[in-house]
Chimera marker file (.cmm) of the C-alpha trace (Angstrom):
<marker_set name="trace">
<marker id="1" x="-79.304" y="-9.086" z="8.718" r="1" g="1" b="0" radius="0.5"/>
<marker id="2" x="-80.554" y="-7.743" z="5.380" r="1" g="1" b="0" radius="0.5"/>
<marker id="3" x="-80.150" y="-10.001" z="2.360" r="1" g="1" b="0" radius="0.5"/>
<marker id="4" x="-81.166" y="-9.576" z="-1.264" r="1" g="1" b="0" radius="0.5"/>
<marker id="5" x="-80.951" y="-11.551" z="-4.462" r="1" g="1" b="0" radius="0.5"/>
<marker id="6" x="-83.028" y="-13.600" z="-6.865" r="1" g="1" b="0" radius="0.5"/>
<marker id="7" x="-85.425" y="-16.401" z="-5.942" r="1" g="1" b="0" radius="0.5"/>
<marker id="8" x="-84.666" y="-19.987" z="-6.868" r="1" g="1" b="0" radius="0.5"/>
<marker id="9" x="-88.057" y="-21.662" z="-6.375" r="1" g="1" b="0" radius="0.5"/>
<marker id="10" x="-88.142" y="-25.340" z="-5.394" r="1" g="1" b="0" radius="0.5"/>
<marker id="11" x="-90.947" y="-27.697" z="-4.415" r="1" g="1" b="0" radius="0.5"/>
<marker id="12" x="-91.754" y="-29.914" z="-1.449" r="1" g="1" b="0" radius="0.5"/>
<marker id="13" x="-89.546" y="-32.547" z="0.220" r="1" g="1" b="0" radius="0.5"/>
<marker id="14" x="-86.287" y="-31.474" z="-1.377" r="1" g="1" b="0" radius="0.5"/>
<marker id="15" x="-83.939" y="-34.230" z="-0.279" r="1" g="1" b="0" radius="0.5"/>
<marker id="16" x="-80.308" y="-33.761" z="0.789" r="1" g="1" b="0" radius="0.5"/>
<marker id="17" x="-79.425" y="-36.802" z="-1.332" r="1" g="1" b="0" radius="0.5"/>
<marker id="18" x="-80.574" y="-34.801" z="-4.376" r="1" g="1" b="0" radius="0.5"/>
<marker id="19" x="-78.762" y="-31.645" z="-3.266" r="1" g="1" b="0" radius="0.5"/>
<marker id="20" x="-75.403" y="-33.433" z="-3.064" r="1" g="1" b="0" radius="0.5"/>
<marker id="21" x="-75.178" y="-36.812" z="-4.811" r="1" g="1" b="0" radius="0.5"/>
<marker id="22" x="-73.496" y="-39.540" z="-2.754" r="1" g="1" b="0" radius="0.5"/>
<marker id="23" x="-70.406" y="-39.788" z="-4.941" r="1" g="1" b="0" radius="0.5"/>
<marker id="24" x="-69.387" y="-36.277" z="-3.780" r="1" g="1" b="0" radius="0.5"/>
<marker id="25" x="-69.651" y="-36.869" z="-0.042" r="1" g="1" b="0" radius="0.5"/>
<marker id="26" x="-65.900" y="-37.362" z="0.272" r="1" g="1" b="0" radius="0.5"/>
<marker id="27" x="-65.161" y="-33.824" z="-0.980" r="1" g="1" b="0" radius="0.5"/>
<marker id="28" x="-63.818" y="-31.594" z="1.775" r="1" g="1" b="0" radius="0.5"/>
<marker id="29" x="-63.574" y="-28.177" z="0.130" r="1" g="1" b="0" radius="0.5"/>
<marker id="30" x="-66.919" y="-26.337" z="0.225" r="1" g="1" b="0" radius="0.5"/>
<marker id="31" x="-66.205" y="-24.802" z="-3.205" r="1" g="1" b="0" radius="0.5"/>
<marker id="32" x="-65.831" y="-28.307" z="-4.667" r="1" g="1" b="0" radius="0.5"/>
<marker id="33" x="-69.105" y="-29.431" z="-3.070" r="1" g="1" b="0" radius="0.5"/>
<marker id="34" x="-70.858" y="-26.314" z="-4.426" r="1" g="1" b="0" radius="0.5"/>
<marker id="35" x="-70.001" y="-27.289" z="-8.012" r="1" g="1" b="0" radius="0.5"/>
<marker id="36" x="-72.274" y="-30.341" z="-7.722" r="1" g="1" b="0" radius="0.5"/>
<marker id="37" x="-75.397" y="-28.926" z="-6.041" r="1" g="1" b="0" radius="0.5"/>
<marker id="38" x="-78.536" y="-30.400" z="-7.705" r="1" g="1" b="0" radius="0.5"/>
<marker id="39" x="-76.293" y="-31.791" z="-10.453" r="1" g="1" b="0" radius="0.5"/>
<marker id="40" x="-78.447" y="-34.843" z="-11.174" r="1" g="1" b="0" radius="0.5"/>
<marker id="41" x="-81.859" y="-33.148" z="-11.175" r="1" g="1" b="0" radius="0.5"/>
<marker id="42" x="-81.025" y="-29.649" z="-12.464" r="1" g="1" b="0" radius="0.5"/>
<marker id="43" x="-77.600" y="-29.547" z="-14.142" r="1" g="1" b="0" radius="0.5"/>
<marker id="44" x="-77.885" y="-25.804" z="-14.833" r="1" g="1" b="0" radius="0.5"/>
<marker id="45" x="-78.675" y="-24.808" z="-11.243" r="1" g="1" b="0" radius="0.5"/>
<marker id="46" x="-75.097" y="-23.955" z="-10.226" r="1" g="1" b="0" radius="0.5"/>
<marker id="47" x="-74.697" y="-21.718" z="-13.276" r="1" g="1" b="0" radius="0.5"/>
<marker id="48" x="-77.850" y="-19.722" z="-12.469" r="1" g="1" b="0" radius="0.5"/>
<marker id="49" x="-76.990" y="-18.941" z="-8.839" r="1" g="1" b="0" radius="0.5"/>
<marker id="50" x="-75.377" y="-15.620" z="-8.010" r="1" g="1" b="0" radius="0.5"/>
<marker id="51" x="-73.988" y="-14.651" z="-4.594" r="1" g="1" b="0" radius="0.5"/>
<marker id="52" x="-76.853" y="-13.458" z="-2.401" r="1" g="1" b="0" radius="0.5"/>
<marker id="53" x="-79.568" y="-15.501" z="-4.102" r="1" g="1" b="0" radius="0.5"/>
<marker id="54" x="-82.251" y="-17.130" z="-1.965" r="1" g="1" b="0" radius="0.5"/>
<marker id="55" x="-83.888" y="-20.537" z="-2.222" r="1" g="1" b="0" radius="0.5"/>
<marker id="56" x="-87.625" y="-20.555" z="-1.563" r="1" g="1" b="0" radius="0.5"/>
<marker id="57" x="-89.163" y="-23.997" z="-1.178" r="1" g="1" b="0" radius="0.5"/>
<marker id="58" x="-92.232" y="-25.841" z="0.016" r="1" g="1" b="0" radius="0.5"/>
<marker id="59" x="-92.651" y="-28.251" z="2.883" r="1" g="1" b="0" radius="0.5"/>
<marker id="60" x="-89.978" y="-30.462" z="4.439" r="1" g="1" b="0" radius="0.5"/>
<marker id="61" x="-86.926" y="-28.869" z="2.812" r="1" g="1" b="0" radius="0.5"/>
<marker id="62" x="-83.796" y="-30.878" z="3.606" r="1" g="1" b="0" radius="0.5"/>
<marker id="63" x="-85.520" y="-34.229" z="3.996" r="1" g="1" b="0" radius="0.5"/>
<marker id="64" x="-83.472" y="-37.387" z="3.703" r="1" g="1" b="0" radius="0.5"/>
<marker id="65" x="-80.127" y="-38.260" z="5.189" r="1" g="1" b="0" radius="0.5"/>
<marker id="66" x="-78.333" y="-35.778" z="7.447" r="1" g="1" b="0" radius="0.5"/>
<marker id="67" x="-75.748" y="-34.657" z="4.898" r="1" g="1" b="0" radius="0.5"/>
<marker id="68" x="-73.950" y="-31.649" z="6.283" r="1" g="1" b="0" radius="0.5"/>
<marker id="69" x="-72.498" y="-31.236" z="2.815" r="1" g="1" b="0" radius="0.5"/>
<marker id="70" x="-75.897" y="-30.008" z="1.586" r="1" g="1" b="0" radius="0.5"/>
<marker id="71" x="-76.134" y="-26.747" z="3.576" r="1" g="1" b="0" radius="0.5"/>
<marker id="72" x="-72.341" y="-26.423" z="3.410" r="1" g="1" b="0" radius="0.5"/>
<marker id="73" x="-72.427" y="-26.610" z="-0.413" r="1" g="1" b="0" radius="0.5"/>
<marker id="74" x="-75.426" y="-24.288" z="-0.720" r="1" g="1" b="0" radius="0.5"/>
<marker id="75" x="-73.709" y="-21.654" z="1.392" r="1" g="1" b="0" radius="0.5"/>
<marker id="76" x="-70.441" y="-22.016" z="-0.571" r="1" g="1" b="0" radius="0.5"/>
<marker id="77" x="-72.410" y="-21.647" z="-3.814" r="1" g="1" b="0" radius="0.5"/>
<marker id="78" x="-73.583" y="-18.227" z="-2.647" r="1" g="1" b="0" radius="0.5"/>
<marker id="79" x="-77.080" y="-18.992" z="-1.401" r="1" g="1" b="0" radius="0.5"/>
<marker id="80" x="-77.586" y="-16.367" z="1.310" r="1" g="1" b="0" radius="0.5"/>
<marker id="81" x="-80.802" y="-17.698" z="2.825" r="1" g="1" b="0" radius="0.5"/>
<marker id="82" x="-83.404" y="-20.433" z="2.494" r="1" g="1" b="0" radius="0.5"/>
<marker id="83" x="-87.078" y="-19.790" z="3.122" r="1" g="1" b="0" radius="0.5"/>
<marker id="84" x="-89.439" y="-22.751" z="3.180" r="1" g="1" b="0" radius="0.5"/>
<marker id="85" x="-92.893" y="-23.690" z="4.378" r="1" g="1" b="0" radius="0.5"/>
<marker id="86" x="-91.096" y="-26.121" z="6.714" r="1" g="1" b="0" radius="0.5"/>
<marker id="87" x="-87.716" y="-27.824" z="7.155" r="1" g="1" b="0" radius="0.5"/>
<marker id="88" x="-86.565" y="-31.224" z="8.258" r="1" g="1" b="0" radius="0.5"/>
<marker id="89" x="-85.305" y="-30.816" z="11.812" r="1" g="1" b="0" radius="0.5"/>
<marker id="90" x="-81.852" y="-32.155" z="10.980" r="1" g="1" b="0" radius="0.5"/>
<marker id="91" x="-81.353" y="-29.803" z="8.030" r="1" g="1" b="0" radius="0.5"/>
<marker id="92" x="-82.611" y="-26.826" z="10.046" r="1" g="1" b="0" radius="0.5"/>
<marker id="93" x="-80.030" y="-27.445" z="12.765" r="1" g="1" b="0" radius="0.5"/>
<marker id="94" x="-77.186" y="-28.134" z="10.319" r="1" g="1" b="0" radius="0.5"/>
<marker id="95" x="-77.881" y="-24.884" z="8.462" r="1" g="1" b="0" radius="0.5"/>
<marker id="96" x="-77.775" y="-22.882" z="11.689" r="1" g="1" b="0" radius="0.5"/>
<marker id="97" x="-74.595" y="-24.651" z="12.787" r="1" g="1" b="0" radius="0.5"/>
<marker id="98" x="-72.971" y="-23.603" z="9.503" r="1" g="1" b="0" radius="0.5"/>
<marker id="99" x="-74.254" y="-20.019" z="9.611" r="1" g="1" b="0" radius="0.5"/>
<marker id="100" x="-76.798" y="-20.313" z="6.785" r="1" g="1" b="0" radius="0.5"/>
<marker id="101" x="-79.953" y="-18.302" z="7.607" r="1" g="1" b="0" radius="0.5"/>
<marker id="102" x="-83.191" y="-20.229" z="7.221" r="1" g="1" b="0" radius="0.5"/>
<marker id="103" x="-86.685" y="-18.873" z="7.731" r="1" g="1" b="0" radius="0.5"/>
<marker id="104" x="-90.073" y="-20.544" z="7.892" r="1" g="1" b="0" radius="0.5"/>
<marker id="105" x="-92.936" y="-18.998" z="5.919" r="1" g="1" b="0" radius="0.5"/>
<marker id="106" x="-95.658" y="-20.969" z="4.162" r="1" g="1" b="0" radius="0.5"/>
<marker id="107" x="-96.910" y="-17.598" z="2.836" r="1" g="1" b="0" radius="0.5"/>
<marker id="108" x="-93.604" y="-16.751" z="1.112" r="1" g="1" b="0" radius="0.5"/>
<marker id="109" x="-93.294" y="-20.337" z="-0.150" r="1" g="1" b="0" radius="0.5"/>
<marker id="110" x="-96.713" y="-20.030" z="-1.818" r="1" g="1" b="0" radius="0.5"/>
<marker id="111" x="-96.163" y="-16.531" z="-3.245" r="1" g="1" b="0" radius="0.5"/>
<marker id="112" x="-92.586" y="-16.676" z="-4.557" r="1" g="1" b="0" radius="0.5"/>
<marker id="113" x="-91.802" y="-17.275" z="-8.206" r="1" g="1" b="0" radius="0.5"/>
<marker id="114" x="-88.511" y="-18.274" z="-9.766" r="1" g="1" b="0" radius="0.5"/>
<marker id="115" x="-86.378" y="-15.272" z="-10.690" r="1" g="1" b="0" radius="0.5"/>
<marker id="116" x="-88.196" y="-12.710" z="-8.538" r="1" g="1" b="0" radius="0.5"/>
<marker id="117" x="-86.173" y="-10.134" z="-6.660" r="1" g="1" b="0" radius="0.5"/>
<marker id="118" x="-86.253" y="-10.916" z="-2.937" r="1" g="1" b="0" radius="0.5"/>
<marker id="119" x="-85.183" y="-8.946" z="0.100" r="1" g="1" b="0" radius="0.5"/>
<marker id="120" x="-85.044" y="-10.623" z="3.501" r="1" g="1" b="0" radius="0.5"/>
<marker id="121" x="-84.546" y="-9.191" z="6.976" r="1" g="1" b="0" radius="0.5"/>
<marker id="122" x="-83.675" y="-12.216" z="9.107" r="1" g="1" b="0" radius="0.5"/>
<marker id="123" x="-84.070" y="-10.234" z="12.348" r="1" g="1" b="0" radius="0.5"/>
<marker id="124" x="-87.654" y="-9.111" z="11.733" r="1" g="1" b="0" radius="0.5"/>
<marker id="125" x="-88.691" y="-11.873" z="9.319" r="1" g="1" b="0" radius="0.5"/>
<marker id="126" x="-89.801" y="-9.278" z="6.782" r="1" g="1" b="0" radius="0.5"/>
<marker id="127" x="-89.639" y="-10.509" z="3.182" r="1" g="1" b="0" radius="0.5"/>
<marker id="128" x="-90.235" y="-8.475" z="0.044" r="1" g="1" b="0" radius="0.5"/>
<marker id="129" x="-90.886" y="-10.164" z="-3.298" r="1" g="1" b="0" radius="0.5"/>
<marker id="130" x="-90.694" y="-7.687" z="-6.165" r="1" g="1" b="0" radius="0.5"/>
<marker id="131" x="-91.713" y="-5.040" z="-3.623" r="1" g="1" b="0" radius="0.5"/>
<marker id="132" x="-94.705" y="-6.879" z="-2.078" r="1" g="1" b="0" radius="0.5"/>
<marker id="133" x="-94.387" y="-7.492" z="1.665" r="1" g="1" b="0" radius="0.5"/>
<marker id="134" x="-94.665" y="-10.836" z="3.469" r="1" g="1" b="0" radius="0.5"/>
<marker id="135" x="-93.823" y="-12.120" z="6.911" r="1" g="1" b="0" radius="0.5"/>
<marker id="136" x="-91.649" y="-15.088" z="7.860" r="1" g="1" b="0" radius="0.5"/>
<marker id="137" x="-90.895" y="-16.268" z="11.360" r="1" g="1" b="0" radius="0.5"/>
<marker id="138" x="-87.914" y="-14.147" z="12.450" r="1" g="1" b="0" radius="0.5"/>
<marker id="139" x="-84.862" y="-15.944" z="13.758" r="1" g="1" b="0" radius="0.5"/>
<marker id="140" x="-84.715" y="-15.980" z="17.565" r="1" g="1" b="0" radius="0.5"/>
<marker id="141" x="-81.984" y="-13.680" z="18.900" r="1" g="1" b="0" radius="0.5"/>
<marker id="142" x="-79.667" y="-16.529" z="19.949" r="1" g="1" b="0" radius="0.5"/>
<marker id="143" x="-79.909" y="-18.157" z="16.511" r="1" g="1" b="0" radius="0.5"/>
<marker id="144" x="-79.377" y="-14.800" z="14.788" r="1" g="1" b="0" radius="0.5"/>
<marker id="145" x="-76.250" y="-14.391" z="16.916" r="1" g="1" b="0" radius="0.5"/>
<marker id="146" x="-74.919" y="-17.767" z="15.719" r="1" g="1" b="0" radius="0.5"/>
<marker id="147" x="-75.695" y="-16.803" z="12.098" r="1" g="1" b="0" radius="0.5"/>
<marker id="148" x="-73.995" y="-13.406" z="12.519" r="1" g="1" b="0" radius="0.5"/>
<marker id="149" x="-70.851" y="-15.161" z="13.767" r="1" g="1" b="0" radius="0.5"/>
<marker id="150" x="-70.761" y="-17.468" z="10.733" r="1" g="1" b="0" radius="0.5"/>
<marker id="151" x="-72.081" y="-20.520" z="12.564" r="1" g="1" b="0" radius="0.5"/>
<marker id="152" x="-71.430" y="-22.472" z="15.730" r="1" g="1" b="0" radius="0.5"/>
<marker id="153" x="-67.652" y="-22.490" z="15.197" r="1" g="1" b="0" radius="0.5"/>
<marker id="154" x="-67.555" y="-18.693" z="15.199" r="1" g="1" b="0" radius="0.5"/>
<marker id="155" x="-69.824" y="-18.561" z="18.235" r="1" g="1" b="0" radius="0.5"/>
<marker id="156" x="-67.611" y="-20.991" z="20.185" r="1" g="1" b="0" radius="0.5"/>
<marker id="157" x="-64.456" y="-19.059" z="19.235" r="1" g="1" b="0" radius="0.5"/>
<marker id="158" x="-66.022" y="-15.862" z="20.516" r="1" g="1" b="0" radius="0.5"/>
<marker id="159" x="-67.154" y="-17.525" z="23.760" r="1" g="1" b="0" radius="0.5"/>
<marker id="160" x="-63.679" y="-18.960" z="24.402" r="1" g="1" b="0" radius="0.5"/>
<marker id="161" x="-62.046" y="-15.589" z="23.688" r="1" g="1" b="0" radius="0.5"/>
<marker id="162" x="-64.457" y="-13.804" z="26.011" r="1" g="1" b="0" radius="0.5"/>
<marker id="163" x="-63.890" y="-16.318" z="28.810" r="1" g="1" b="0" radius="0.5"/>
<marker id="164" x="-60.131" y="-16.117" z="28.397" r="1" g="1" b="0" radius="0.5"/>
<marker id="165" x="-60.306" y="-12.340" z="28.537" r="1" g="1" b="0" radius="0.5"/>
<marker id="166" x="-62.395" y="-12.583" z="31.713" r="1" g="1" b="0" radius="0.5"/>
<marker id="167" x="-59.901" y="-15.056" z="33.224" r="1" g="1" b="0" radius="0.5"/>
<marker id="168" x="-62.419" y="-17.927" z="33.267" r="1" g="1" b="0" radius="0.5"/>
<marker id="169" x="-60.604" y="-20.310" z="30.929" r="1" g="1" b="0" radius="0.5"/>
<link id1="1" id2="2" r="1" g="1" b="0" radius="0.2"/>
<link id1="2" id2="3" r="1" g="1" b="0" radius="0.2"/>
<link id1="3" id2="4" r="1" g="1" b="0" radius="0.2"/>
<link id1="4" id2="5" r="1" g="1" b="0" radius="0.2"/>
<link id1="5" id2="6" r="1" g="1" b="0" radius="0.2"/>
<link id1="6" id2="7" r="1" g="1" b="0" radius="0.2"/>
<link id1="7" id2="8" r="1" g="1" b="0" radius="0.2"/>
<link id1="8" id2="9" r="1" g="1" b="0" radius="0.2"/>
<link id1="9" id2="10" r="1" g="1" b="0" radius="0.2"/>
<link id1="10" id2="11" r="1" g="1" b="0" radius="0.2"/>
<link id1="11" id2="12" r="1" g="1" b="0" radius="0.2"/>
<link id1="12" id2="13" r="1" g="1" b="0" radius="0.2"/>
<link id1="13" id2="14" r="1" g="1" b="0" radius="0.2"/>
<link id1="14" id2="15" r="1" g="1" b="0" radius="0.2"/>
<link id1="15" id2="16" r="1" g="1" b="0" radius="0.2"/>
<link id1="16" id2="17" r="1" g="1" b="0" radius="0.2"/>
<link id1="17" id2="18" r="1" g="1" b="0" radius="0.2"/>
<link id1="18" id2="19" r="1" g="1" b="0" radius="0.2"/>
<link id1="19" id2="20" r="1" g="1" b="0" radius="0.2"/>
<link id1="20" id2="21" r="1" g="1" b="0" radius="0.2"/>
<link id1="21" id2="22" r="1" g="1" b="0" radius="0.2"/>
<link id1="22" id2="23" r="1" g="1" b="0" radius="0.2"/>
<link id1="23" id2="24" r="1" g="1" b="0" radius="0.2"/>
<link id1="24" id2="25" r="1" g="1" b="0" radius="0.2"/>
<link id1="25" id2="26" r="1" g="1" b="0" radius="0.2"/>
<link id1="26" id2="27" r="1" g="1" b="0" radius="0.2"/>
<link id1="27" id2="28" r="1" g="1" b="0" radius="0.2"/>
<link id1="28" id2="29" r="1" g="1" b="0" radius="0.2"/>
<link id1="29" id2="30" r="1" g="1" b="0" radius="0.2"/>
<link id1="30" id2="31" r="1" g="1" b="0" radius="0.2"/>
<link id1="31" id2="32" r="1" g="1" b="0" radius="0.2"/>
<link id1="32" id2="33" r="1" g="1" b="0" radius="0.2"/>
<link id1="33" id2="34" r="1" g="1" b="0" radius="0.2"/>
<link id1="34" id2="35" r="1" g="1" b="0" radius="0.2"/>
<link id1="35" id2="36" r="1" g="1" b="0" radius="0.2"/>
<link id1="36" id2="37" r="1" g="1" b="0" radius="0.2"/>
<link id1="37" id2="38" r="1" g="1" b="0" radius="0.2"/>
<link id1="38" id2="39" r="1" g="1" b="0" radius="0.2"/>
<link id1="39" id2="40" r="1" g="1" b="0" radius="0.2"/>
<link id1="40" id2="41" r="1" g="1" b="0" radius="0.2"/>
<link id1="41" id2="42" r="1" g="1" b="0" radius="0.2"/>
<link id1="42" id2="43" r="1" g="1" b="0" radius="0.2"/>
<link id1="43" id2="44" r="1" g="1" b="0" radius="0.2"/>
<link id1="44" id2="45" r="1" g="1" b="0" radius="0.2"/>
<link id1="45" id2="46" r="1" g="1" b="0" radius="0.2"/>
<link id1="46" id2="47" r="1" g="1" b="0" radius="0.2"/>
<link id1="47" id2="48" r="1" g="1" b="0" radius="0.2"/>
<link id1="48" id2="49" r="1" g="1" b="0" radius="0.2"/>
<link id1="49" id2="50" r="1" g="1" b="0" radius="0.2"/>
<link id1="50" id2="51" r="1" g="1" b="0" radius="0.2"/>
<link id1="51" id2="52" r="1" g="1" b="0" radius="0.2"/>
<link id1="52" id2="53" r="1" g="1" b="0" radius="0.2"/>
<link id1="53" id2="54" r="1" g="1" b="0" radius="0.2"/>
<link id1="54" id2="55" r="1" g="1" b="0" radius="0.2"/>
<link id1="55" id2="56" r="1" g="1" b="0" radius="0.2"/>
<link id1="56" id2="57" r="1" g="1" b="0" radius="0.2"/>
<link id1="57" id2="58" r="1" g="1" b="0" radius="0.2"/>
<link id1="58" id2="59" r="1" g="1" b="0" radius="0.2"/>
<link id1="59" id2="60" r="1" g="1" b="0" radius="0.2"/>
<link id1="60" id2="61" r="1" g="1" b="0" radius="0.2"/>
<link id1="61" id2="62" r="1" g="1" b="0" radius="0.2"/>
<link id1="62" id2="63" r="1" g="1" b="0" radius="0.2"/>
<link id1="63" id2="64" r="1" g="1" b="0" radius="0.2"/>
<link id1="64" id2="65" r="1" g="1" b="0" radius="0.2"/>
<link id1="65" id2="66" r="1" g="1" b="0" radius="0.2"/>
<link id1="66" id2="67" r="1" g="1" b="0" radius="0.2"/>
<link id1="67" id2="68" r="1" g="1" b="0" radius="0.2"/>
<link id1="68" id2="69" r="1" g="1" b="0" radius="0.2"/>
<link id1="69" id2="70" r="1" g="1" b="0" radius="0.2"/>
<link id1="70" id2="71" r="1" g="1" b="0" radius="0.2"/>
<link id1="71" id2="72" r="1" g="1" b="0" radius="0.2"/>
<link id1="72" id2="73" r="1" g="1" b="0" radius="0.2"/>
<link id1="73" id2="74" r="1" g="1" b="0" radius="0.2"/>
<link id1="74" id2="75" r="1" g="1" b="0" radius="0.2"/>
<link id1="75" id2="76" r="1" g="1" b="0" radius="0.2"/>
<link id1="76" id2="77" r="1" g="1" b="0" radius="0.2"/>
<link id1="77" id2="78" r="1" g="1" b="0" radius="0.2"/>
<link id1="78" id2="79" r="1" g="1" b="0" radius="0.2"/>
<link id1="79" id2="80" r="1" g="1" b="0" radius="0.2"/>
<link id1="80" id2="81" r="1" g="1" b="0" radius="0.2"/>
<link id1="81" id2="82" r="1" g="1" b="0" radius="0.2"/>
<link id1="82" id2="83" r="1" g="1" b="0" radius="0.2"/>
<link id1="83" id2="84" r="1" g="1" b="0" radius="0.2"/>
<link id1="84" id2="85" r="1" g="1" b="0" radius="0.2"/>
<link id1="85" id2="86" r="1" g="1" b="0" radius="0.2"/>
<link id1="86" id2="87" r="1" g="1" b="0" radius="0.2"/>
<link id1="87" id2="88" r="1" g="1" b="0" radius="0.2"/>
<link id1="88" id2="89" r="1" g="1" b="0" radius="0.2"/>
<link id1="89" id2="90" r="1" g="1" b="0" radius="0.2"/>
<link id1="90" id2="91" r="1" g="1" b="0" radius="0.2"/>
<link id1="91" id2="92" r="1" g="1" b="0" radius="0.2"/>
<link id1="92" id2="93" r="1" g="1" b="0" radius="0.2"/>
<link id1="93" id2="94" r="1" g="1" b="0" radius="0.2"/>
<link id1="94" id2="95" r="1" g="1" b="0" radius="0.2"/>
<link id1="95" id2="96" r="1" g="1" b="0" radius="0.2"/>
<link id1="96" id2="97" r="1" g="1" b="0" radius="0.2"/>
<link id1="97" id2="98" r="1" g="1" b="0" radius="0.2"/>
<link id1="98" id2="99" r="1" g="1" b="0" radius="0.2"/>
<link id1="99" id2="100" r="1" g="1" b="0" radius="0.2"/>
<link id1="100" id2="101" r="1" g="1" b="0" radius="0.2"/>
<link id1="101" id2="102" r="1" g="1" b="0" radius="0.2"/>
<link id1="102" id2="103" r="1" g="1" b="0" radius="0.2"/>
<link id1="103" id2="104" r="1" g="1" b="0" radius="0.2"/>
<link id1="104" id2="105" r="1" g="1" b="0" radius="0.2"/>
<link id1="105" id2="106" r="1" g="1" b="0" radius="0.2"/>
<link id1="106" id2="107" r="1" g="1" b="0" radius="0.2"/>
<link id1="107" id2="108" r="1" g="1" b="0" radius="0.2"/>
<link id1="108" id2="109" r="1" g="1" b="0" radius="0.2"/>
<link id1="109" id2="110" r="1" g="1" b="0" radius="0.2"/>
<link id1="110" id2="111" r="1" g="1" b="0" radius="0.2"/>
<link id1="111" id2="112" r="1" g="1" b="0" radius="0.2"/>
<link id1="112" id2="113" r="1" g="1" b="0" radius="0.2"/>
<link id1="113" id2="114" r="1" g="1" b="0" radius="0.2"/>
<link id1="114" id2="115" r="1" g="1" b="0" radius="0.2"/>
<link id1="115" id2="116" r="1" g="1" b="0" radius="0.2"/>
<link id1="116" id2="117" r="1" g="1" b="0" radius="0.2"/>
<link id1="117" id2="118" r="1" g="1" b="0" radius="0.2"/>
<link id1="118" id2="119" r="1" g="1" b="0" radius="0.2"/>
<link id1="119" id2="120" r="1" g="1" b="0" radius="0.2"/>
<link id1="120" id2="121" r="1" g="1" b="0" radius="0.2"/>
<link id1="121" id2="122" r="1" g="1" b="0" radius="0.2"/>
<link id1="122" id2="123" r="1" g="1" b="0" radius="0.2"/>
<link id1="123" id2="124" r="1" g="1" b="0" radius="0.2"/>
<link id1="124" id2="125" r="1" g="1" b="0" radius="0.2"/>
<link id1="125" id2="126" r="1" g="1" b="0" radius="0.2"/>
<link id1="126" id2="127" r="1" g="1" b="0" radius="0.2"/>
<link id1="127" id2="128" r="1" g="1" b="0" radius="0.2"/>
<link id1="128" id2="129" r="1" g="1" b="0" radius="0.2"/>
<link id1="129" id2="130" r="1" g="1" b="0" radius="0.2"/>
<link id1="130" id2="131" r="1" g="1" b="0" radius="0.2"/>
<link id1="131" id2="132" r="1" g="1" b="0" radius="0.2"/>
<link id1="132" id2="133" r="1" g="1" b="0" radius="0.2"/>
<link id1="133" id2="134" r="1" g="1" b="0" radius="0.2"/>
<link id1="134" id2="135" r="1" g="1" b="0" radius="0.2"/>
<link id1="135" id2="136" r="1" g="1" b="0" radius="0.2"/>
<link id1="136" id2="137" r="1" g="1" b="0" radius="0.2"/>
<link id1="137" id2="138" r="1" g="1" b="0" radius="0.2"/>
<link id1="138" id2="139" r="1" g="1" b="0" radius="0.2"/>
<link id1="139" id2="140" r="1" g="1" b="0" radius="0.2"/>
<link id1="140" id2="141" r="1" g="1" b="0" radius="0.2"/>
<link id1="141" id2="142" r="1" g="1" b="0" radius="0.2"/>
<link id1="142" id2="143" r="1" g="1" b="0" radius="0.2"/>
<link id1="143" id2="144" r="1" g="1" b="0" radius="0.2"/>
<link id1="144" id2="145" r="1" g="1" b="0" radius="0.2"/>
<link id1="145" id2="146" r="1" g="1" b="0" radius="0.2"/>
<link id1="146" id2="147" r="1" g="1" b="0" radius="0.2"/>
<link id1="147" id2="148" r="1" g="1" b="0" radius="0.2"/>
<link id1="148" id2="149" r="1" g="1" b="0" radius="0.2"/>
<link id1="149" id2="150" r="1" g="1" b="0" radius="0.2"/>
<link id1="150" id2="151" r="1" g="1" b="0" radius="0.2"/>
<link id1="151" id2="152" r="1" g="1" b="0" radius="0.2"/>
<link id1="152" id2="153" r="1" g="1" b="0" radius="0.2"/>
<link id1="153" id2="154" r="1" g="1" b="0" radius="0.2"/>
<link id1="154" id2="155" r="1" g="1" b="0" radius="0.2"/>
<link id1="155" id2="156" r="1" g="1" b="0" radius="0.2"/>
<link id1="156" id2="157" r="1" g="1" b="0" radius="0.2"/>
<link id1="157" id2="158" r="1" g="1" b="0" radius="0.2"/>
<link id1="158" id2="159" r="1" g="1" b="0" radius="0.2"/>
<link id1="159" id2="160" r="1" g="1" b="0" radius="0.2"/>
<link id1="160" id2="161" r="1" g="1" b="0" radius="0.2"/>
<link id1="161" id2="162" r="1" g="1" b="0" radius="0.2"/>
<link id1="162" id2="163" r="1" g="1" b="0" radius="0.2"/>
<link id1="163" id2="164" r="1" g="1" b="0" radius="0.2"/>
<link id1="164" id2="165" r="1" g="1" b="0" radius="0.2"/>
<link id1="165" id2="166" r="1" g="1" b="0" radius="0.2"/>
<link id1="166" id2="167" r="1" g="1" b="0" radius="0.2"/>
<link id1="167" id2="168" r="1" g="1" b="0" radius="0.2"/>
<link id1="168" id2="169" r="1" g="1" b="0" radius="0.2"/>
</marker_set>
């Protein structure tokens, strides 16, 4: 999957509690959640994001409580991918479940600057920042398949349909 946009550079240990403040956890519509991403620490963030943009961050992105609203809201905001030096395990899994591509690359995390043009190939892990090439860990084929289907829900729907068609369900 080829993605391109602008970089939104963040630091280390970006916490899900900061991504979506607690008072918005009862919101159900992803578009409503997206309006409040980073509201308390960077009120202008939502206004700067354009569909296709990519977050590049340091270590332990998605630390804190397991708020599914965080990757859900980021995806609804238009973030097409997150690249970080490392992720919290819970956030990593939630992002995949929701169909939000995430790649690990300490090299990209160190090199990226806010506002740079970025191109990402999630299959190969190739990343270009203003034309310079870098390598991230590519998504394993089974995870790429989940991402391509929009997340675990899409994957399950396809599996059920295939089994029904084969007379297994």
